[in-house]
C-alpha positions, 0 to 999 in steps of 0.5 A: 551513498557508498553502500549503493555503489557497493551494491551495484558493483556486487549486482554487476559482478554476479550478473556478469559471472552468470553471463560468462555461463552462457559460453559453456559447451552445449553437447547433445542439445536438442533444437529449440522449439519453433515460434508458436502460432498466434494464440498458442503457447510459447515455449518456456510458458507454463502449459495451459491446463485442459481441465481445471484440475491441471492448473499449475501454480508455484506457491511453494516455489516448485510447479504443482497443480493447484489442488495439491498445494495445502495453501488457501490461494487464488490463481488467476490466469492471463486470459481472466486477468485481461478480461476483467481489466487487471493492470496493477494490483489495485485492479486485482482486488475485484477477483479476490475475495478477502483482498482490499487494496487502497491508496491515499494522498498519492497513488504511490502510497498503496496498501493491500490487506488480506482477511482484514490484515494489512499496513495502515497508514502512509509512513515509508518506514513501515513495511507491508503485511502483504508481500508483493513478489514480481517474477521472484523478486520481493518488492519492499512496499506495496507502493513500489509494486504499483504500476502497470504489471505488463504482460501477465502470465498469471497471479497467485494470491496466497492467504495467511503467513507465508514467511517460510518461503516468501520471507519476513514481511508476509505476515498476512499473505503474498501476491505473486506476479508471474510475467510472460517470458521470451520464446524462440520465434518472431512475434509482434503484439499490440494493443490500442485503448480509448475511453472516457476521460480522454483515456488513451492507451498504447502497448506493444511487445516484440519477441525474436530469436537471437540464435539457436540458444537465445531469445529477447522480448521487449514490452512498452506501454503508454497510458494517459487519462484525465482526472477524475476530480474537478479542483477549485484552485482558489487564488492558486498558485496551483494551475491544474483544475483536475486531479487523479489523472494518469500519465505514465509509460513503461519499458521492459526487456528480457533476454533468455540464454539456454546454453545447455539443455540443463541451463537457462538464464533470464536477464530483465530490466524495466523502467517506469515513469509516472508524472501525474497529479494526485491526490485531492480528497473530498469533503464528507463531513463539513465541520465548524471550522469550514466557516474560518476556511471560507473567510480566508479563501478567495472562493468557498475554501471547502465544499459548501455542502458535504457531497463527496461523490460530485467529485469536487475538491478544493486545493490551491497548491500542487499535487503533482507526482513523479514516480520512477521505478527502475531495475535489473535482475538475473535469474539462473536455473541449473539442473545440477548433476548433484542429488539426482538432478536438483535444481539450483536457482539464483535470482539477483536484482537491484532496484531503484524507486523514487517518489516526488510528490507535491501535497496540499496538506489542509485539502482546501483552497486556503493557503495554509499548509503544503509541500512543494514537489521538489526533490529537496523537500519531498522525496521517498527513494528506495535502493534495493539489492537482493539475492536469493539462492534455492536448491530444490530437489526430490526423491520418491518419498521427499520434496525438499528445498533449502535457500538463502536470502539476502537484501540491502535496502537504502531508504531516503526521505526528504520531508517538509512543510510550507506554511502559507499566508492564511495559516496564522489567521486560521490557526489564531482564529481557531485557537483564540475563539476556542480559548477566549470563548471558554474563558468568557463563559468561565468568568461571566459569573464573576462579572469579568468580560473577555475581549472576543474581538479579532481573534486572528491576531490572538497568537501574535499577542501571545508571541509578542511578534508582529502579526503575519510573522509567526508562522511563514515560509519553510517551517520544516526540513528534514532528512531520514536515511534508513539502511536495512539489511536482512539475511535468512536461511530457510527450508521447506520439505514435504515427506510423502508418508504414504500414497495419500499422506503428505507432511510438510515442515518449513523453517526460516531464520531471519536476521534484521538489522535497521539503523536510521539517521534523522536530522530536523530543521526549521529553516523559518526559525519557528518564531511563534513557537520559540517565543511562547516556549521561552516563557509560556506563563509570561507569554500567555499571561501578557496575551490574557492581559490584553483581552481581559480588563484589569487582569493584572488587578485579579489575585495572583492565584486567579491569574496563575490558575487562568494561565495554567488552564490555557497555556498547554493548549495554546503552546500545543497549537502554536508548536505543532510538529512543523512549527515546533522550535524544539525540533530545530537542529535535532539529530538522531541515530537509532539502531535495532537488530532482530533475530527471529525464527518463523515456520509452518507444519502441514499435513495434507491427506488425499481421501481419493482422486477428488478430495484432499484436506489439509491442516496447517500451523504457521509462525509469521513475522514482520519486522519492526522499524522506525517512524520516519516522521516528527513525533512529539508527545507530552514526556517524549515517549511515543506511547504518551499523550499529545504534547510538544516534547520531541520523541527521539525513540520512534521504534516499534517492535516486530509483528508476529502471527500464529495461524491455523487453517484447516482446509479442503480442496475437492475436484469434481465433473472430470476435473472441471469443478474445483470446490475449495474451502479453508477455515483460518484462526490468526492471532497477531501480536504487537500488530503495527497500526499506523495512526494519523494523529492529524498532524503526522503518522505514528505506529502504535503496537496493538497487543492483539488482533485476531482474525478468524473465518472461512475462505471459500473458492469455486472454479467451474468449466461448465457443460456448456461449451465456453462458459466458465466461472471463478469466484469465492466467498470470504467471511473474516471476523477480524477484531482488535483485542481487549487489552489497552496498552497505552494512555490512549486506550481508556476504559470509558469515553470521557470528555476527550478520551484519545483518538484510539479508545474505540479500538478495543474489541472492535472490528479492525479497520479495513476489514469487511466481514463479508467479501465475495467476488465472482467472474463469468466468461462465455466464449462462442464461435462466429462462423469458421473463423471468428470468436465472441467473448463476454466477461462479467466480474464483480465484487462485494464488500460489507460495511467496514471502517476506513479510519485507523481510529474507528471514527463513525464518520469514516464508516463505508456502507457495503457496496459492489463493483461490477466490471464487464467486457464483451469482444469479438475477433479472429480465432487465431487472435490476429485481432480482437475488438473489445468494449468494456466498462470498469465499475459498470454501475458507478458504485460510490465508495471511499477508499480511505477516510481521515480527519481533515488536517487542522480542521478536526480540533474537537473531541474523538467522540462521534458527531462533534460538530467542530470536526471536518472529515475528508476521504480519497474516493474509489474510481467512478465508472469508466468505459472504452474500446480496446483493439488488439493485434497479434502477428 
């Protein structure tokens, strides 16, 4: 794309200008710090706190102690992250109450939620409610930030809207990741990990000085592991008999220049490749359609008995995935001669992320519907340029910051559906048995019989085409090309009104411009759907005449009544999105522009050296966007009920939140015991709920969602040498409002009230009311040179629903995950051996449950025996050994 080339040129130009600054004269410079001994702090790294009260965070993009920041946040240091096995944002949730991270049909689709609020669904056009920022660079989707995070210095999880400082799409919170920087000196670190499921991990880092004012660091990692799911492949062509494996490698390089005492420049580049198979799903409810699947499969087709934690899956098509993530960035910090030494920060980044994944849409070994792992048919790709400038300074009475942010993102999505040989007999049997059976019951009192035999050919009777030719081959091949430009100006200022009282005002203005071009094609011609749409009454009437003796002799009014009763239902099944002839040849162009203000007001009062209380009010904003999927309805409007008319306007509005917090941060035991708590109330308007309709994902704007409750946190370095604890408890009552905005929200459940009728007034999806986490660490000496270390971490989640429609079948009971690690080694960290276990008690839980595609044709009422349901499961217990060395 032309935009891609322009952005790359701009990136290189900015970085080149910064590089020339390396040649600036360095007068009166002090000698760089020497290399640290193993286990000591490296120059440029954050100084380790000697007491908990000295923990430093950058939650407001300036260094402050944790207890002075008027934000509900969890700060996780390097050692604790290592002890609990945190390598990505999904691992992170065990340490943070109120944080939930799930993934679905491939590991690249990862969603983080805080206090029950987050993005739901797999639509690439839907941006995250929880922002992920890695070394100052915002990642546009949680999935783009999912992967091995590398050498971590710390992670800060900020709860509640953080849009003033961190940007527009942080209406629920921010995961702020800070990795280790180069230091002056030469050092080597290595890690070898082995575990069950044939797990093997190799990681290493090399740091060295390049000159008096420059240093570099290189980190590389390779991890692989067998899959957690055993797959029944039926007749294939899938060959892999396991699913959910791990196979990736990453490389990261950093180059630090400090040409003067007031200027440092850090260049970084990274590359990650994941080539894995993921993700098959397990059956949690086996419904009435399973018998049809079985008859069309060379094996059982689906689980004979719903036993999800046997970890057996049925899939005849490939779930290979190939994810590439790479980027370059430059961060410059210059202590200027302006405004009493204000610091000018520039962060320039260009990132590319591509994901190709095969998918067995039906999650059975029958050959129904699938997508090949081919970039022409399955691609989600982001190319993002971002630039941020900040000028930060302070006086005796004011800490101030002014900044600007610009991003230019291209999103490309190639989407496809291939139709297998079993699709037509399956769909025809399902529709034929349902329609003809209902007619038989209706006509029996009149003495009229209906031929119920061989329903597999019913749809060919409707279309008039030979059996086996109505649905076959490449049914849909679509292209979506979206560009999003964002420009923002922001300020965040704290006035020290008195020695005890701080008042903060933050404001951000954002302009968001998006446009998307979509083209739709049906390479196989959509013969079945096209035939019935050409003349529905005639086609359905002709099929009924073959099934009902003397149909033509019935009075015309009776014929019309029978045809009218079943024709829309038959056409709806024959023209599901991937087979709908009305999409073929469509091309749409959509644009939207948003100009919004967001901001925060805070008051913090320090009563004494141990107690600080604060109140904050914030307005958060998350941009609107477009559904990048085939959307169809009864009348061509996305808010309407089921139908076959394509929807041209797939946009959805921005999401807003008004948030209020009242918090206290207290320090005890000479700075070694921190007790913090925050009361919160958040009201979301136009909440973006991405609903899986069984055939596609469509964003619905929910008028109101309210999240209220309390966050608590405790950090304790006990009086027992080496014993410490970090934990917290969150109560979040997160509910949908009572307003019913669309035809799908009916006052009372009827025979089939629509997929979302359960939402009004109910606890939100993925929103446990209670969640708690705790990690206890004990370190002790072995003689004069050895040390032992033990860590036990756990996360409790009360029951919650894992479906956007709140079907009772998708309810997850309360569960607890426990991680443990014990090791011993040299005090100077030359070497350390650790034994570890993740999910030590083998807790069984679902990440996300969903209607089995094409296998939930019943009503949305609870317990409909026709419906089948599947789920993506949480990881089982894993264990292993890790050897770490450092020189």
